[in-house]
C-alpha positions as a printed NumPy array, in Angstrom:
array([[ -0.009,  -0.003,  -0.002],
       [  1.204,   3.456,  -0.869],
       [  0.312,   7.143,  -0.81 ],
       [  1.379,   7.512,  -4.454],
       [ -0.367,   6.591,  -7.712],
       [ -0.006,   7.472, -11.373],
       [ -1.986,  10.463, -12.577],
       [ -5.695,   9.714, -12.927],
       [ -7.67 ,  10.066, -16.153],
       [-11.107,  11.614, -16.591],
       [-12.234,   9.604, -19.59 ],
       [-15.247,  11.797, -20.44 ],
       [-15.534,  15.479, -19.583],
       [-17.281,  18.648, -20.784],
       [-14.915,  21.353, -19.596],
       [-17.256,  24.162, -20.689],
       [-19.768,  23.055, -18.052],
       [-17.468,  24.496, -15.355],
       [-19.217,  27.824, -16.003],
       [-22.718,  26.381, -15.499],
       [-22.603,  26.452, -11.703],
       [-24.985,  29.042, -10.381],
       [-26.594,  29.713, -13.759],
       [-30.106,  31.187, -13.689],
       [-32.921,  28.692, -13.345],
       [-34.345,  27.582, -16.692],
       [-37.599,  29.198, -17.816],
       [-39.378,  25.854, -17.434],
       [-38.578,  23.183, -14.857],
       [-37.076,  20.208, -16.771],
       [-39.117,  17.058, -16.347],
       [-37.25 ,  14.767, -18.741],
       [-33.824,  14.212, -20.244],
       [-34.794,  16.152, -23.386],
       [-36.074,  18.974, -21.199],
       [-32.683,  19.081, -19.447],
       [-30.912,  19.375, -22.797],
       [-33.275,  21.97 , -24.209],
       [-33.727,  24.098, -21.096],
       [-30.151,  23.978, -19.781],
       [-27.331,  22.634, -21.922],
       [-28.491,  23.649, -25.391],
       [-29.222,  27.177, -24.16 ],
       [-25.793,  27.338, -22.544],
       [-23.598,  25.834, -25.259],
       [-24.908,  28.124, -28.022],
       [-24.046,  31.188, -25.903],
       [-20.347,  30.339, -25.411],
       [-17.53 ,  32.386, -26.939],
       [-13.762,  31.827, -26.994],
       [-13.007,  33.699, -23.765],
       [-15.656,  31.757, -21.903],
       [-14.313,  28.517, -23.348],
       [-10.736,  29.447, -22.424],
       [-11.466,  30.164, -18.79 ],
       [-13.878,  27.277, -18.32 ],
       [-11.154,  24.958, -19.588],
       [ -8.559,  26.608, -17.351],
       [-10.813,  26.24 , -14.323],
       [-11.649,  22.635, -15.167],
       [ -7.979,  21.819, -15.571],
       [ -7.075,  23.433, -12.237],
       [ -9.785,  21.45 , -10.466],
       [ -8.621,  18.27 , -12.187],
       [ -5.052,  18.835, -11.04 ],
       [ -6.18 ,  19.563,  -7.493],
       [ -7.961,  16.17 ,  -7.612],
       [ -4.954,  14.235,  -8.858],
       [ -6.276,  13.98 , -12.411],
       [ -3.546,  14.657, -14.942],
       [ -5.417,  13.785, -18.163],
       [ -8.824,  14.807, -19.501],
       [-10.643,  13.339, -22.479],
       [-12.864,  16.286, -23.365],
       [-15.984,  16.467, -25.518],
       [-16.732,  20.07 , -26.484],
       [-19.773,  21.738, -28.06 ],
       [-20.357,  25.441, -28.768],
       [-22.492,  25.771, -31.918],
       [-22.22 ,  29.564, -32.004],
       [-18.419,  29.518, -31.753],
       [-16.791,  26.476, -33.331],
       [-13.617,  27.428, -35.178],
       [-10.478,  27.334, -33.048],
       [-12.172,  26.105, -29.895],
       [-10.244,  22.853, -29.557],
       [ -6.89 ,  24.656, -29.739],
       [ -8.08 ,  27.053, -27.015],
       [ -9.078,  24.15 , -24.759],
       [ -5.874,  22.236, -25.41 ],
       [ -3.722,  25.305, -24.715],
       [ -5.612,  26.103, -21.51 ],
       [ -5.067,  22.588, -20.157],
       [ -1.428,  22.633, -21.192],
       [ -0.905,  25.96 , -19.438],
       [ -2.107,  24.4  , -16.172],
       [ -0.051,  21.243, -16.722],
       [ -2.872,  18.81 , -17.513],
       [ -2.903,  16.479, -20.521],
       [ -5.937,  16.631, -22.807],
       [ -7.496,  14.681, -25.641],
       [ -9.982,  16.975, -27.381],
       [-12.85 ,  16.649, -29.837],
       [-15.762,  18.73 , -31.075],
       [-19.207,  17.132, -30.804],
       [-20.659,  17.281, -34.3  ],
       [-24.44 ,  17.593, -34.549],
       [-27.143,  18.423, -37.073],
       [-29.09 ,  20.451, -34.472],
       [-28.09 ,  23.59 , -36.365],
       [-28.402,  22.174, -39.858],
       [-25.916,  20.566, -42.263],
       [-23.784,  23.705, -42.217],
       [-23.291,  23.415, -38.466],
       [-22.367,  19.764, -38.82 ],
       [-19.84 ,  20.605, -41.541],
       [-18.217,  23.259, -39.363],
       [-17.935,  20.76 , -36.527],
       [-16.301,  18.198, -38.774],
       [-13.89 ,  20.842, -40.062],
       [-12.926,  21.829, -36.499],
       [-12.144,  18.217, -35.649],
       [-10.077,  17.827, -38.779],
       [ -8.148,  21.066, -38.305],
       [ -7.3  ,  20.173, -34.719],
       [ -6.193,  16.643, -35.591],
       [ -4.071,  18.018, -38.422],
       [ -2.174,  20.109, -35.864],
       [ -0.837,  16.887, -34.329],
       [ -2.374,  17.435, -30.921],
       [ -4.027,  14.48 , -29.17 ],
       [ -7.655,  14.234, -30.177],
       [-10.615,  12.24 , -31.382],
       [-13.554,  12.95 , -33.667],
       [-16.621,  13.969, -31.694],
       [-20.284,  13.284, -32.325],
       [-22.954,  14.593, -30.005],
       [-25.298,  11.605, -30.245],
       [-26.945,   9.552, -32.931],
       [-30.361,  11.058, -32.241],
       [-29.125,  14.574, -33.16 ],
       [-27.125,  13.453, -36.211],
       [-28.119,  12.327, -39.678],
       [-26.797,   9.076, -41.084],
       [-24.671,  11.152, -43.461],
       [-23.063,  13.065, -40.602],
       [-22.368,   9.875, -38.656],
       [-20.716,   8.322, -41.683],
       [-18.682,  11.483, -42.342],
       [-17.41 ,  11.523, -38.76 ],
       [-16.506,   7.839, -38.882],
       [-14.674,   8.364, -42.191],
       [-12.731,  11.318, -40.773],
       [-11.726,   9.306, -37.693],
       [-10.545,   6.424, -39.872],
       [ -8.501,   8.756, -42.109],
       [ -6.873,  10.357, -39.086],
       [ -6.293,   7.08 , -37.223],
       [ -8.315,   8.033, -34.159],
       [-11.571,   6.961, -32.548],
       [-14.966,   8.614, -32.354],
       [-16.096,  10.054, -28.999],
       [-19.901,   9.885, -28.864],
       [-22.819,   9.819, -26.405],
       [-24.72 ,   6.555, -26.882],
       [-28.142,   5.689, -25.486],
       [-27.885,   8.056, -22.535],
       [-31.687,   8.122, -22.415],
       [-34.597,   6.376, -24.126],
       [-34.649,   8.998, -26.879],
       [-31.337,   7.569, -28.138],
       [-32.068,   3.887, -27.462],
       [-31.53 ,   2.905, -31.123],
       [-28.055,   4.494, -31.245],
       [-26.14 ,   1.215, -31.445],
       [-28.255,   0.121, -34.394],
       [-27.116,   3.25 , -36.249],
       [-23.512,   3.402, -35.073],
       [-22.233,  -0.143, -34.747],
       [-21.425,  -0.749, -38.407],
       [-19.01 ,   2.194, -38.386],
       [-17.367,   1.521, -34.997],
       [-14.132,  -0.163, -34.003],
       [-12.299,  -0.622, -30.714],
       [-10.867,   2.898, -30.844],
       [-14.32 ,   4.421, -30.271],
       [-15.335,   5.896, -26.929],
       [-18.959,   4.982, -26.215],
       [-20.358,   7.292, -23.526],
       [-23.141,   6.391, -21.07 ],
       [-24.845,   3.382, -22.724],
       [-27.623,   3.412, -20.126],
       [-30.448,   2.467, -22.52 ],
       [-28.335,   0.55 , -25.013],
       [-29.794,  -2.283, -26.992],
       [-26.998,  -4.704, -27.706],
       [-23.313,  -3.804, -27.864],
       [-20.812,  -2.309, -30.254],
       [-17.011,  -2.052, -30.51 ],
       [-15.317,   0.494, -28.278],
       [-14.714,   1.382, -24.654],
       [-17.715,   2.307, -22.507],
       [-17.294,   5.549, -20.544],
       [-19.316,   5.16 , -17.356],
       [-20.49 ,   8.378, -15.672],
       [-22.321,   7.316, -12.49 ],
       [-22.805,  10.758, -10.903],
       [-24.131,  12.347, -14.083],
       [-26.457,   9.445, -14.826],
       [-27.987,   9.85 , -11.36 ],
       [-28.156,  13.625, -11.709],
       [-30.049,  13.315, -15.01 ],
       [-32.244,  10.498, -13.679],
       [-31.521,   8.349, -16.75 ],
       [-30.818,   5.1  , -14.9  ],
       [-27.937,   2.722, -14.289],
       [-25.618,   1.796, -17.166],
       [-24.736,  -1.689, -15.85 ],
       [-21.103,  -1.282, -16.966],
       [-20.207,  -4.733, -15.661],
       [-22.285,  -6.192, -18.493],
       [-20.327,  -4.349, -21.21 ],
       [-18.197,  -6.939, -23.057],
       [-15.283,  -4.619, -23.707],
       [-13.238,  -2.073, -21.789],
       [-14.943,   0.223, -19.244],
       [-13.501,   3.595, -18.187],
       [-14.756,   6.309, -15.823],
       [-15.79 ,   9.845, -16.681],
       [-17.48 ,  12.765, -14.976],
       [-19.622,  14.098, -17.867],
       [-18.585,  17.613, -16.877],
       [-19.171,  17.444, -13.101],
       [-15.575,  18.19 , -12.133],
       [-12.774,  15.679, -12.513],
       [-12.438,  14.131,  -9.041],
       [-11.865,  10.621, -10.277],
       [-11.347,   9.065,  -6.849],
       [-14.864,  10.243,  -6.019],
       [-16.18 ,   8.896,  -9.337],
       [-14.537,   5.577,  -8.458],
       [-16.336,   5.521,  -5.106],
       [-19.666,   6.313,  -6.773],
       [-19.073,   3.687,  -9.457],
       [-18.455,   1.104,  -6.743],
       [-21.451,   2.134,  -4.647],
       [-23.732,   2.082,  -7.687],
       [-22.398,  -1.335,  -8.724],
       [-22.943,  -2.641,  -5.22 ],
       [-26.538,  -1.4  ,  -5.259],
       [-27.024,  -3.362,  -8.481],
       [-25.127,  -6.477,  -7.3  ],
       [-24.202,  -7.162,  -3.695],
       [-21.233,  -9.283,  -4.825],
       [-19.594,  -6.318,  -6.594],
       [-16.186,  -5.36 ,  -5.196],
       [-14.123,  -2.169,  -5.256],
       [-11.501,  -3.946,  -7.389],
       [-13.917,  -3.955, -10.311],
       [-14.525,  -0.193, -10.162],
       [-10.793,   0.403,  -9.585],
       [-10.148,  -1.525, -12.772],
       [-12.442,   0.896, -14.627],
       [-10.434,   3.778, -13.197],
       [ -7.143,   2.192, -14.241],
       [ -8.434,   1.557, -17.777],
       [ -8.254,   5.304, -18.374],
       [ -4.511,   4.817, -18.821],
       [ -5.285,   2.885, -22.002],
       [ -6.817,   6.072, -23.391],
       [ -3.987,   8.342, -22.225],
       [ -0.95 ,   6.098, -21.638],
       [  1.275,   9.056, -20.788],
       [ -0.681,   9.661, -17.569],
       [  0.611,   6.358, -16.212],
       [  4.064,   7.952, -15.91 ],
       [  2.707,  10.953, -13.982],
       [  2.881,  10.782, -10.194],
       [  0.416,  11.88 ,  -7.54 ],
       [  1.15 ,  11.926,  -3.809],
       [ -2.032,  11.779,  -1.746],
       [ -3.045,  12.622,   1.824],
       [ -3.836,   8.941,   2.495],
       [ -1.231,   6.202,   2.857],
       [ -3.414,   3.425,   1.411],
       [ -4.897,   5.253,  -1.568],
       [ -3.836,   2.513,  -3.997],
       [ -5.814,  -0.179,  -2.126],
       [ -9.319,  -0.288,  -3.677],
       [-10.92 ,  -1.589,  -0.486],
       [ -9.412,   1.269,   1.517],
       [ -9.942,   4.021,  -1.069],
       [-13.596,   3.038,  -1.593],
       [-14.483,   3.819,   2.029],
       [-12.142,   6.732,   2.769],
       [-13.521,  10.115,   1.784],
       [-11.745,  13.458,   1.814],
       [ -8.526,  12.146,   0.257],
       [ -6.625,  15.029,  -1.354],
       [ -3.85 ,  15.284,  -3.896],
       [ -0.837,  16.929,  -2.236],
       [  1.787,  16.891,  -4.973],
       [  1.589,  16.085,  -8.677],
       [  4.365,  15.567, -11.204],
       [  3.684,  15.565, -14.952],
       [  6.597,  14.68 , -17.226],
       [  8.807,  15.038, -14.179],
       [  7.683,  18.601, -13.456],
       [  5.982,  19.482, -10.173],
       [  2.718,  21.032, -11.353],
       [  1.02 ,  20.8  ,  -7.93 ],
       [  2.882,  21.365,  -4.648],
       [  1.19 ,  21.265,  -1.276],
       [ -2.162,  21.131,  -3.067],
       [ -1.518,  24.311,  -5.039],
       [ -0.902,  24.492,  -8.817],
       [  2.536,  25.826,  -9.676],
       [  2.015,  27.049, -13.245],
       [ -0.989,  29.284, -12.713],
       [ -2.541,  31.266,  -9.854],
       [ -5.692,  29.292,  -8.961],
       [ -7.322,  32.321,  -7.324],
       [ -6.906,  34.328, -10.515],
       [ -8.244,  31.456, -12.612],
       [-11.33 ,  31.194, -10.403],
       [-11.876,  34.95 , -10.499],
       [-11.556,  35.142, -14.296],
       [-13.824,  32.123, -14.732],
       [-16.411,  33.749, -12.456],
       [-16.343,  36.867, -14.658],
       [-16.894,  34.772, -17.759],
       [-19.726,  32.893, -16.047],
       [-21.536,  36.177, -15.46 ],
       [-21.054,  37.137, -19.119],
       [-22.481,  33.741, -20.076],
       [-25.485,  34.061, -17.729],
       [-26.333,  37.454, -19.232],
       [-26.752,  35.807, -22.632],
       [-29.16 ,  33.109, -21.477]])
């Protein structure tokens, strides 16, 4: 047992959602998953601009680092501001000292032109050589032509597709539409209401699934790799591990923390470099799943990425966290004024 682990990986994030905290109440109380999208997230994402995106990513990266998470697999959407967004997010994470794998979530919600711009943003970012994937929002907001175009782009660039799949009943036929294009490089997010399986790793987001009242994804029944994400609710992956275990235990009393810990460790398959990062924690048995599952309040004390100390005594070394939080709060108010 040890107080040190490799850097953790958040295998599905929406960094822009860092600005959503404290947003004004929606005009209508959401009563379904579609209501949540329409009344909250689709109002918010269309109002984003580059400065908001920059500081939300910076804040999300700071919070990740403070939680011992050194790599983020991000899925971004901002239909009113697409071009250049992935570079902004990547640069913000890099400035803090956090690794990122970025994509833009292509959708036909704003017509074929919007989908084309999303595909172009993915391609431009991948052409820069930075780590990335091709993003799709979800099958239910994409035409068959857009799905095929995204899959073709991913294949040409040698990367996977990062896509929400069957998060709710409205997308229950997603696997029927996606499976023929997929391979093991794909990142299949949520899968709560999936019918059948498809190639790819399943990104399990227990906290978000509970928050959106969509149900339990039964990740232990997925035939392939399972990883853990936050779906934009921070990047405290030790806490997501605890929730993943508790939810699994509720589903099956024979479930053990080792299983959920394995999902956490599988994130290193997505971002292998994070395995060489080092995190020193406030708990001497943090690497024992049975201990970590029942010990709350564990904090990252020091973090090294590529041998550089990017967190010392719980404080980021590359940026001033107080300034980042203040600038992000300013951008949040600008965002709220547009809603």
